[in-house]
LOKE-223948 format. One record per atom (N, C-alpha, C, O): x, z, y; residue in three letters; chain. Coordinates in nm, 4 decimals. Each point is the difference from the previous one (the first is absolute). Layout:
<rs>
px=X&pz=Z&py=Y&rest=ALA&kette=A .
...
</rs>
This chain:
<rs>
px=-0.5874&pz=1.6101&py=3.2851&rest=UNK&kette=A .
px=-0.0373&pz=-0.1329&py=-0.0430&rest=UNK&kette=A .
px=0.1146&pz=-0.0693&py=-0.0725&rest=UNK&kette=A .
px=-0.0237&pz=-0.0862&py=-0.0846&rest=UNK&kette=A .
px=0.1478&pz=0.1227&py=0.1167&rest=UNK&kette=A .
px=0.1131&pz=-0.0664&py=-0.0667&rest=UNK&kette=A .
px=0.0016&pz=0.0293&py=-0.1496&rest=UNK&kette=A .
px=0.0416&pz=-0.0845&py=-0.0793&rest=UNK&kette=A .
px=-0.0869&pz=0.2048&py=0.0397&rest=UNK&kette=A .
px=-0.0020&pz=0.0332&py=-0.1424&rest=UNK&kette=A .
px=-0.1059&pz=-0.0817&py=-0.0728&rest=UNK&kette=A .
px=0.0205&pz=-0.0412&py=-0.1142&rest=UNK&kette=A .
px=-0.1333&pz=0.0178&py=0.1798&rest=UNK&kette=A .
px=-0.1053&pz=-0.0800&py=-0.0620&rest=UNK&kette=A .
px=0.0490&pz=-0.1425&py=-0.0230&rest=UNK&kette=A .
px=-0.0202&pz=-0.0567&py=-0.1073&rest=UNK&kette=A .
px=0.0846&pz=-0.0007&py=0.2085&rest=UNK&kette=A .
px=0.0525&pz=-0.1364&py=-0.0141&rest=UNK&kette=A .
px=0.1065&pz=-0.0047&py=-0.1099&rest=UNK&kette=A .
px=0.0032&pz=-0.0944&py=-0.0789&rest=UNK&kette=A .
px=0.0824&pz=0.1941&py=0.0734&rest=UNK&kette=A .
px=0.1022&pz=0.0077&py=-0.1043&rest=UNK&kette=A .
px=-0.0626&pz=0.0093&py=-0.1384&rest=UNK&kette=A .
px=0.0474&pz=-0.0630&py=-0.0945&rest=UNK&kette=A .
px=-0.1542&pz=0.1417&py=0.0826&rest=UNK&kette=A .
px=-0.0701&pz=0.0124&py=-0.1278&rest=UNK&kette=A .
px=-0.0609&pz=-0.1335&py=-0.0404&rest=UNK&kette=A .
px=0.0077&pz=-0.0388&py=-0.1165&rest=UNK&kette=A .
px=-0.0683&pz=-0.0321&py=0.2121&rest=UNK&kette=A .
px=-0.0599&pz=-0.1302&py=-0.0286&rest=UNK&kette=A .
px=0.1069&pz=-0.1001&py=-0.0448&rest=UNK&kette=A .
px=-0.0226&pz=-0.0772&py=-0.0933&rest=UNK&kette=A .
px=0.1367&pz=0.0783&py=0.1581&rest=UNK&kette=A .
px=0.1099&pz=-0.0898&py=-0.0382&rest=UNK&kette=A .
px=0.0510&pz=0.0370&py=-0.1395&rest=UNK&kette=A .
px=0.0246&pz=-0.0876&py=-0.0830&rest=UNK&kette=A .
px=-0.0091&pz=0.2169&py=0.0582&rest=UNK&kette=A .
px=0.0471&pz=0.0468&py=-0.1306&rest=UNK&kette=A .
px=-0.0934&pz=-0.0463&py=-0.1114&rest=UNK&kette=A .
px=0.0458&pz=-0.0504&py=-0.1026&rest=UNK&kette=A .
px=-0.1772&pz=0.0673&py=0.1223&rest=UNK&kette=A .
px=-0.0980&pz=-0.0422&py=-0.1007&rest=UNK&kette=A .
px=0.0091&pz=-0.1509&py=-0.0217&rest=UNK&kette=A .
px=-0.0013&pz=-0.0463&py=-0.1141&rest=UNK&kette=A .
px=0.0105&pz=-0.0303&py=0.2221&rest=UNK&kette=A .
px=0.0114&pz=-0.1457&py=-0.0114&rest=UNK&kette=A .
px=0.1242&pz=-0.0418&py=-0.0769&rest=UNK&kette=A .
px=-0.0071&pz=-0.0858&py=-0.0880&rest=UNK&kette=A .
px=0.1211&pz=0.1461&py=0.1210&rest=UNK&kette=A .
px=0.1256&pz=-0.0322&py=-0.0684&rest=UNK&kette=A .
px=-0.0100&pz=0.0375&py=-0.1480&rest=UNK&kette=A .
px=0.0461&pz=-0.0741&py=-0.0868&rest=UNK&kette=A .
px=-0.1060&pz=0.1883&py=0.0593&rest=UNK&kette=A .
px=-0.0162&pz=0.0442&py=-0.1384&rest=UNK&kette=A .
px=-0.0856&pz=-0.0987&py=-0.0798&rest=UNK&kette=A .
px=0.0343&pz=-0.0346&py=-0.1130&rest=UNK&kette=A .
px=-0.1437&pz=-0.0101&py=0.1709&rest=UNK&kette=A .
px=-0.0880&pz=-0.0959&py=-0.0682&rest=UNK&kette=A .
px=0.0728&pz=-0.1311&py=-0.0259&rest=UNK&kette=A .
px=-0.0091&pz=-0.0558&py=-0.1093&rest=UNK&kette=A .
px=0.0815&pz=0.0064&py=0.2098&rest=UNK&kette=A .
px=0.0750&pz=-0.1249&py=-0.0165&rest=UNK&kette=A .
px=0.1079&pz=0.0167&py=-0.1066&rest=UNK&kette=A .
px=0.0180&pz=-0.0880&py=-0.0842&rest=UNK&kette=A .
px=0.0538&pz=0.2000&py=0.0870&rest=UNK&kette=A .
px=0.1076&pz=0.0232&py=-0.0966&rest=UNK&kette=A .
px=-0.0548&pz=0.0097&py=-0.1424&rest=UNK&kette=A .
px=0.0566&pz=-0.0592&py=-0.0919&rest=UNK&kette=A .
px=-0.1653&pz=0.1325&py=0.0727&rest=UNK&kette=A .
px=-0.0591&pz=0.0128&py=-0.1339&rest=UNK&kette=A .
px=-0.0489&pz=-0.1351&py=-0.0494&rest=UNK&kette=A .
px=0.0223&pz=-0.0362&py=-0.1155&rest=UNK&kette=A .
px=-0.0891&pz=-0.0386&py=0.2031&rest=UNK&kette=A .
px=-0.0493&pz=-0.1327&py=-0.0380&rest=UNK&kette=A .
px=0.1148&pz=-0.0929&py=-0.0357&rest=UNK&kette=A .
px=-0.0049&pz=-0.0690&py=-0.1018&rest=UNK&kette=A .
px=0.1083&pz=0.0671&py=0.1853&rest=UNK&kette=A .
px=0.1152&pz=-0.0867&py=-0.0253&rest=UNK&kette=A .
px=0.0674&pz=0.0372&py=-0.1315&rest=UNK&kette=A .
px=0.0345&pz=-0.0876&py=-0.0794&rest=UNK&kette=A .
px=-0.0158&pz=0.2170&py=0.0563&rest=UNK&kette=A .
px=0.0634&pz=0.0443&py=-0.1249&rest=UNK&kette=A .
px=-0.0837&pz=-0.0426&py=-0.1200&rest=UNK&kette=A .
px=0.0530&pz=-0.0523&py=-0.0980&rest=UNK&kette=A .
px=-0.1847&pz=0.0750&py=0.1060&rest=UNK&kette=A .
px=-0.0865&pz=-0.0324&py=-0.1130&rest=UNK&kette=A .
px=0.0011&pz=-0.1499&py=-0.0296&rest=UNK&kette=A .
px=0.0040&pz=-0.0397&py=-0.1165&rest=UNK&kette=A .
px=-0.0076&pz=-0.0436&py=0.2197&rest=UNK&kette=A .
px=0.0049&pz=-0.1452&py=-0.0203&rest=UNK&kette=A .
px=0.1346&pz=-0.0393&py=-0.0604&rest=UNK&kette=A .
px=0.0053&pz=-0.0799&py=-0.0935&rest=UNK&kette=A .
px=0.1029&pz=0.1355&py=0.1466&rest=UNK&kette=A .
px=0.1340&pz=-0.0326&py=-0.0503&rest=UNK&kette=A .
px=0.0141&pz=0.0342&py=-0.1480&rest=UNK&kette=A .
px=0.0429&pz=-0.0834&py=-0.0797&rest=UNK&kette=A .
px=-0.0797&pz=0.2077&py=0.0428&rest=UNK&kette=A .
px=0.0182&pz=0.0397&py=-0.1402&rest=UNK&kette=A .
px=-0.0989&pz=-0.0717&py=-0.0913&rest=UNK&kette=A .
px=0.0311&pz=-0.0257&py=-0.1163&rest=UNK&kette=A .
px=-0.1476&pz=-0.0062&py=0.1664&rest=UNK&kette=A .
px=-0.0980&pz=-0.0735&py=-0.0796&rest=UNK&kette=A .
px=0.0509&pz=-0.1395&py=-0.0322&rest=UNK&kette=A .
px=-0.0120&pz=-0.0462&py=-0.1135&rest=UNK&kette=A .
px=0.0690&pz=-0.0214&py=0.2132&rest=UNK&kette=A .
px=0.0533&pz=-0.1349&py=-0.0208&rest=UNK&kette=A .
px=0.1248&pz=0.0041&py=-0.0874&rest=UNK&kette=A .
px=0.0152&pz=-0.0822&py=-0.0904&rest=UNK&kette=A .
px=0.0729&pz=0.1761&py=0.1163&rest=UNK&kette=A .
px=0.1282&pz=0.0045&py=-0.0706&rest=UNK&kette=A .
px=-0.0073&pz=0.0718&py=-0.1349&rest=UNK&kette=A .
px=0.0675&pz=-0.0392&py=-0.0951&rest=UNK&kette=A .
px=-0.1501&pz=0.1452&py=0.0867&rest=UNK&kette=A .
px=0.0003&pz=0.0817&py=-0.1215&rest=UNK&kette=A .
px=-0.1272&pz=-0.0050&py=-0.0804&rest=UNK&kette=A .
px=-0.0059&pz=0.0574&py=-0.1088&rest=UNK&kette=A .
px=-0.0967&pz=-0.1244&py=0.1589&rest=UNK&kette=A .
px=-0.1249&pz=-0.0096&py=-0.0742&rest=UNK&kette=A .
px=-0.0935&pz=0.1164&py=0.0277&rest=UNK&kette=A .
px=0.0318&pz=0.0916&py=0.0759&rest=UNK&kette=A .
px=-0.1470&pz=-0.0977&py=-0.1391&rest=UNK&kette=A .
px=-0.1063&pz=0.0973&py=0.0229&rest=UNK&kette=A .
px=0.0441&pz=0.1435&py=-0.0263&rest=UNK&kette=A .
px=-0.0392&pz=0.0917&py=0.0722&rest=UNK&kette=A .
px=0.1201&pz=-0.0723&py=-0.1749&rest=UNK&kette=A .
px=0.0395&pz=0.1365&py=-0.0361&rest=UNK&kette=A .
px=0.0848&pz=0.0694&py=0.1056&rest=UNK&kette=A .
px=0.0164&pz=0.1219&py=-0.0049&rest=UNK&kette=A .
px=0.0374&pz=-0.1966&py=0.1000&rest=UNK&kette=A .
px=0.0812&pz=0.0632&py=0.1044&rest=UNK&kette=A .
px=-0.0791&pz=0.0251&py=0.1278&rest=UNK&kette=A .
px=0.0544&pz=0.0541&py=0.0963&rest=UNK&kette=A .
px=-0.1822&pz=-0.0926&py=-0.0938&rest=UNK&kette=A .
px=-0.0800&pz=0.0186&py=0.1217&rest=UNK&kette=A .
px=-0.0346&pz=0.1469&py=0.0213&rest=UNK&kette=A .
px=-0.0024&pz=0.0791&py=-0.0943&rest=UNK&kette=A .
px=-0.0237&pz=-0.0450&py=0.2172&rest=UNK&kette=A .
px=-0.0375&pz=0.1368&py=0.0342&rest=UNK&kette=A .
px=-0.1275&pz=0.0394&py=-0.0743&rest=UNK&kette=A .
px=-0.0097&pz=0.1107&py=-0.0531&rest=UNK&kette=A .
px=-0.0876&pz=-0.2012&py=0.0494&rest=UNK&kette=A .
px=-0.1264&pz=0.0301&py=-0.0679&rest=UNK&kette=A .
px=0.0221&pz=0.0328&py=-0.1470&rest=UNK&kette=A .
px=-0.0557&pz=0.0971&py=-0.0513&rest=UNK&kette=A .
px=0.1362&pz=-0.1770&py=-0.0162&rest=UNK&kette=A .
px=0.0234&pz=0.0230&py=-0.1427&rest=UNK&kette=A .
px=0.0714&pz=0.1327&py=-0.0231&rest=UNK&kette=A .
px=-0.0353&pz=0.0754&py=-0.0907&rest=UNK&kette=A .
px=0.1345&pz=-0.0479&py=0.1721&rest=UNK&kette=A .
px=0.0744&pz=0.1261&py=-0.0152&rest=UNK&kette=A .
px=-0.0927&pz=0.1191&py=0.0218&rest=UNK&kette=A .
px=0.0059&pz=0.0982&py=-0.0739&rest=UNK&kette=A .
px=-0.0916&pz=-0.1072&py=0.1757&rest=UNK&kette=A .
px=-0.0909&pz=0.1107&py=0.0280&rest=UNK&kette=A .
px=-0.1049&pz=0.0162&py=-0.1109&rest=UNK&kette=A .
px=-0.0372&pz=0.1124&py=-0.0339&rest=UNK&kette=A .
px=-0.0101&pz=-0.2226&py=-0.0217&rest=UNK&kette=A .
px=-0.0949&pz=0.0086&py=-0.1112&rest=UNK&kette=A .
px=0.0674&pz=0.0630&py=-0.1221&rest=UNK&kette=A .
px=-0.0601&pz=0.0832&py=-0.0679&rest=UNK&kette=A .
px=0.1852&pz=-0.1227&py=0.0397&rest=UNK&kette=A .
px=0.0737&pz=0.0596&py=-0.1122&rest=UNK&kette=A .
px=0.0201&pz=0.1491&py=0.0228&rest=UNK&kette=A .
px=-0.0144&pz=0.0793&py=-0.0930&rest=UNK&kette=A .
px=0.0476&pz=-0.0403&py=0.2159&rest=UNK&kette=A .
px=0.0147&pz=0.1429&py=0.0308&rest=UNK&kette=A .
px=-0.1318&pz=0.0733&py=-0.0223&rest=UNK&kette=A .
px=-0.0010&pz=0.1126&py=-0.0497&rest=UNK&kette=A .
px=-0.1107&pz=-0.1764&py=0.0865&rest=UNK&kette=A .
px=-0.1314&pz=0.0625&py=-0.0174&rest=UNK&kette=A .
px=-0.0287&pz=0.0249&py=-0.1478&rest=UNK&kette=A .
px=-0.0567&pz=0.1034&py=-0.0353&rest=UNK&kette=A .
px=0.0954&pz=-0.1969&py=-0.0509&rest=UNK&kette=A .
px=-0.0183&pz=0.0197&py=-0.1440&rest=UNK&kette=A .
px=0.0908&pz=0.1111&py=-0.0519&rest=UNK&kette=A .
px=-0.0425&pz=0.0831&py=-0.0803&rest=UNK&kette=A .
px=0.1670&pz=-0.0817&py=0.1261&rest=UNK&kette=A .
px=0.0965&pz=0.0992&py=-0.0477&rest=UNK&kette=A .
px=-0.0253&pz=0.1390&py=0.0570&rest=UNK&kette=A .
px=0.0116&pz=0.1005&py=-0.0702&rest=UNK&kette=A .
px=-0.0461&pz=-0.0966&py=0.1970&rest=UNK&kette=A .
px=-0.0154&pz=0.1272&py=0.0721&rest=UNK&kette=A .
px=-0.1385&pz=0.0039&py=0.0650&rest=UNK&kette=A .
px=-0.0149&pz=-0.0445&py=0.1138&rest=UNK&kette=A .
px=-0.0852&pz=0.0959&py=-0.1826&rest=UNK&kette=A .
px=-0.1364&pz=0.0000&py=0.0551&rest=UNK&kette=A .
px=-0.0125&pz=0.0712&py=0.1348&rest=UNK&kette=A .
px=-0.0964&pz=-0.0232&py=0.0730&rest=UNK&kette=A .
px=0.1901&pz=0.1075&py=-0.0400&rest=UNK&kette=A .
px=-0.0037&pz=0.0675&py=0.1298&rest=UNK&kette=A .
px=0.0269&pz=-0.0985&py=0.1137&rest=UNK&kette=A .
px=-0.0390&pz=0.0250&py=0.1140&rest=UNK&kette=A .
px=0.1052&pz=-0.1364&py=-0.1442&rest=UNK&kette=A .
px=0.0382&pz=-0.0966&py=0.1040&rest=UNK&kette=A .
px=-0.1209&pz=-0.0555&py=0.0754&rest=UNK&kette=A .
px=0.0006&pz=0.0032&py=0.1230&rest=UNK&kette=A .
px=-0.1060&pz=-0.0545&py=-0.1914&rest=UNK&kette=A .
px=-0.1148&pz=-0.0496&py=0.0769&rest=UNK&kette=A .
px=-0.0682&pz=0.1112&py=0.0801&rest=UNK&kette=A .
px=-0.0522&pz=-0.0245&py=0.1088&rest=UNK&kette=A .
px=0.0528&pz=0.1459&py=-0.1624&rest=UNK&kette=A .
px=-0.0554&pz=0.1124&py=0.0740&rest=UNK&kette=A .
px=0.0782&pz=0.0229&py=0.1296&rest=UNK&kette=A .
px=-0.0585&pz=0.0197&py=0.1065&rest=UNK&kette=A .
px=0.1917&pz=-0.0225&py=-0.1173&rest=UNK&kette=A .
px=0.0835&pz=0.0186&py=0.1187&rest=UNK&kette=A .
px=-0.0181&pz=-0.1132&py=0.1008&rest=UNK&kette=A .
px=0.0057&pz=0.0228&py=0.1209&rest=UNK&kette=A .
px=-0.0274&pz=-0.1451&py=-0.1705&rest=UNK&kette=A .
px=-0.0279&pz=-0.1127&py=0.0902&rest=UNK&kette=A .
px=-0.1329&pz=0.0230&py=0.0736&rest=UNK&kette=A .
px=-0.0137&pz=-0.0339&py=0.1175&rest=UNK&kette=A .
px=-0.0837&pz=0.0922&py=-0.1888&rest=UNK&kette=A .
px=-0.1277&pz=0.0344&py=0.0631&rest=UNK&kette=A .
px=0.0169&pz=0.1066&py=0.1068&rest=UNK&kette=A .
px=-0.0614&pz=-0.0076&py=0.1064&rest=UNK&kette=A .
px=0.1448&pz=0.1070&py=-0.1347&rest=UNK&kette=A .
px=0.0292&pz=0.1042&py=0.0986&rest=UNK&kette=A .
px=0.0660&pz=-0.0631&py=0.1223&rest=UNK&kette=A .
px=-0.0351&pz=0.0326&py=0.1134&rest=UNK&kette=A .
px=0.1300&pz=-0.1221&py=-0.1360&rest=UNK&kette=A .
px=0.0682&pz=-0.0671&py=0.1108&rest=UNK&kette=A .
px=-0.0989&pz=-0.0806&py=0.0844&rest=UNK&kette=A .
px=0.0018&pz=0.0081&py=0.1228&rest=UNK&kette=A .
px=-0.0878&pz=-0.0856&py=-0.1887&rest=UNK&kette=A .
px=-0.0996&pz=-0.0792&py=0.0742&rest=UNK&kette=A .
px=-0.0971&pz=0.0913&py=0.0739&rest=UNK&kette=A .
px=-0.0385&pz=-0.0287&py=0.1133&rest=UNK&kette=A .
px=-0.0010&pz=0.1380&py=-0.1769&rest=UNK&kette=A .
px=-0.0859&pz=0.0966&py=0.0675&rest=UNK&kette=A .
px=0.0670&pz=0.0568&py=0.1232&rest=UNK&kette=A .
px=-0.0640&pz=0.0171&py=0.1037&rest=UNK&kette=A .
px=0.1921&pz=0.0123&py=-0.1144&rest=UNK&kette=A .
px=0.0756&pz=0.0519&py=0.1142&rest=UNK&kette=A .
px=0.0039&pz=-0.1022&py=0.1137&rest=UNK&kette=A .
px=-0.0157&pz=0.0359&py=0.1167&rest=UNK&kette=A .
px=0.0365&pz=-0.1621&py=-0.1508&rest=UNK&kette=A .
px=0.0131&pz=-0.1028&py=0.1027&rest=UNK&kette=A .
px=-0.1333&pz=-0.0379&py=0.0643&rest=UNK&kette=A .
px=-0.0033&pz=-0.0345&py=0.1182&rest=UNK&kette=A .
px=-0.1063&pz=0.0402&py=-0.1935&rest=UNK&kette=A .
px=-0.1272&pz=-0.0505&py=0.0504&rest=UNK&kette=A .
px=-0.1060&pz=0.1063&py=0.0269&rest=UNK&kette=A .
px=-0.1094&pz=-0.0330&py=0.0458&rest=UNK&kette=A .
px=0.1393&pz=0.1597&py=-0.0731&rest=UNK&kette=A .
px=-0.0972&pz=0.1053&py=0.0249&rest=UNK&kette=A .
px=-0.0240&pz=0.0131&py=0.1491&rest=UNK&kette=A .
px=0.0890&pz=-0.0294&py=0.0798&rest=UNK&kette=A .
px=-0.2066&pz=0.0726&py=-0.0416&rest=UNK&kette=A .
px=-0.0338&pz=0.0142&py=0.1414&rest=UNK&kette=A .
px=0.0951&pz=0.0947&py=0.0713&rest=UNK&kette=A .
px=0.0409&pz=0.1032&py=-0.0532&rest=UNK&kette=A .
px=-0.0076&pz=-0.1417&py=0.1740&rest=UNK&kette=A .
px=0.0803&pz=0.0842&py=0.0875&rest=UNK&kette=A .
px=-0.0897&pz=0.0475&py=0.1138&rest=UNK&kette=A .
px=-0.1115&pz=-0.0498&py=0.0153&rest=UNK&kette=A .
px=0.1582&pz=0.1447&py=0.0639&rest=UNK&kette=A .
px=-0.0802&pz=0.0387&py=0.1162&rest=UNK&kette=A .
px=-0.0261&pz=-0.1230&py=0.0878&rest=UNK&kette=A .
px=0.0842&pz=-0.0889&py=0.0121&rest=UNK&kette=A .
px=-0.2028&pz=0.0866&py=0.0483&rest=UNK&kette=A .
px=-0.0387&pz=-0.1132&py=0.0832&rest=UNK&kette=A .
px=0.0973&pz=-0.0148&py=0.1170&rest=UNK&kette=A .
px=0.0385&pz=0.0989&py=0.0623&rest=UNK&kette=A .
px=0.0010&pz=-0.2232&py=-0.0330&rest=UNK&kette=A .
px=0.0884&pz=-0.0288&py=0.1120&rest=UNK&kette=A .
px=-0.0701&pz=-0.0976&py=0.0938&rest=UNK&kette=A .
px=-0.1034&pz=-0.0568&py=-0.0350&rest=UNK&kette=A .
px=0.1590&pz=0.0377&py=0.1525&rest=UNK&kette=A .
px=-0.0569&pz=-0.0956&py=0.0959&rest=UNK&kette=A .
px=-0.0008&pz=-0.1407&py=-0.0590&rest=UNK&kette=A .
px=-0.0951&pz=-0.0753&py=0.0207&rest=UNK&kette=A .
px=0.2013&pz=0.0393&py=-0.0946&rest=UNK&kette=A .
px=0.0081&pz=-0.1337&py=-0.0595&rest=UNK&kette=A .
px=-0.1110&pz=-0.0202&py=-0.1030&rest=UNK&kette=A .
px=-0.0630&pz=-0.1057&py=-0.0035&rest=UNK&kette=A .
px=0.0386&pz=0.2071&py=-0.0808&rest=UNK&kette=A .
px=-0.1062&pz=-0.0104&py=-0.0990&rest=UNK&kette=A .
px=-0.1369&pz=-0.0053&py=0.0672&rest=UNK&kette=A .
px=-0.0884&pz=-0.0726&py=-0.0454&rest=UNK&kette=A .
px=0.0699&pz=0.1496&py=0.1539&rest=UNK&kette=A .
px=-0.1250&pz=-0.0069&py=0.0759&rest=UNK&kette=A .
px=-0.0241&pz=-0.1408&py=0.0514&rest=UNK&kette=A .
px=-0.1118&pz=-0.0510&py=-0.0075&rest=UNK&kette=A .
px=0.2163&pz=-0.0118&py=0.0595&rest=UNK&kette=A .
px=-0.0119&pz=-0.1352&py=0.0539&rest=UNK&kette=A .
px=-0.0345&pz=-0.0998&py=-0.1105&rest=UNK&kette=A .
px=-0.0852&pz=-0.0867&py=0.0196&rest=UNK&kette=A .
px=0.1497&pz=0.0980&py=-0.1340&rest=UNK&kette=A .
px=-0.0275&pz=-0.0908&py=-0.1117&rest=UNK&kette=A .
px=-0.1455&pz=0.0150&py=-0.0443&rest=UNK&kette=A .
px=-0.0686&pz=-0.0997&py=-0.0228&rest=UNK&kette=A .
px=0.0218&pz=0.2232&py=0.0107&rest=UNK&kette=A .
px=-0.1389&pz=0.0230&py=-0.0403&rest=UNK&kette=A .
px=-0.0967&pz=-0.0511&py=0.1049&rest=UNK&kette=A .
px=-0.1052&pz=-0.0542&py=-0.0339&rest=UNK&kette=A .
px=0.1392&pz=0.0707&py=0.1612&rest=UNK&kette=A .
px=-0.0841&pz=-0.0492&py=0.1076&rest=UNK&kette=A .
px=-0.0096&pz=-0.1516&py=0.0015&rest=UNK&kette=A .
px=-0.1051&pz=-0.0558&py=0.0314&rest=UNK&kette=A .
px=0.2147&pz=-0.0109&py=-0.0653&rest=UNK&kette=A .
px=0.0024&pz=-0.1472&py=-0.0029&rest=UNK&kette=A .
px=-0.0867&pz=-0.0556&py=-0.1130&rest=UNK&kette=A .
px=-0.0464&pz=-0.1137&py=0.0080&rest=UNK&kette=A .
px=0.0247&pz=0.1916&py=-0.1112&rest=UNK&kette=A .
px=-0.0775&pz=-0.0466&py=-0.1161&rest=UNK&kette=A .
px=-0.1506&pz=0.0068&py=0.0231&rest=UNK&kette=A .
px=-0.0770&pz=-0.0623&py=-0.0730&rest=UNK&kette=A .
px=0.0351&pz=0.1372&py=0.1735&rest=UNK&kette=A .
px=-0.1444&pz=0.0171&py=0.0235&rest=UNK&kette=A .
px=-0.0574&pz=-0.1175&py=0.0746&rest=UNK&kette=A .
px=-0.1198&pz=-0.0026&py=0.0283&rest=UNK&kette=A .
</rs>
């Protein structure tokens, strides 16, 4: 269970850090310095980039083997 909690904390810190960075550079450097703009520019320059982002999202959100936690979540929805 300690690894799960560590993973949850890591994800939370990552989200806060990315958000803080994006707000900081957006305010200080304008739209062209935002994460979104940089990623869109990369997508235009390197068409493989959006494909790789799709692979990454597929990896993160693809179904995993059923667990007790997922069973409980599904049971709560009924």
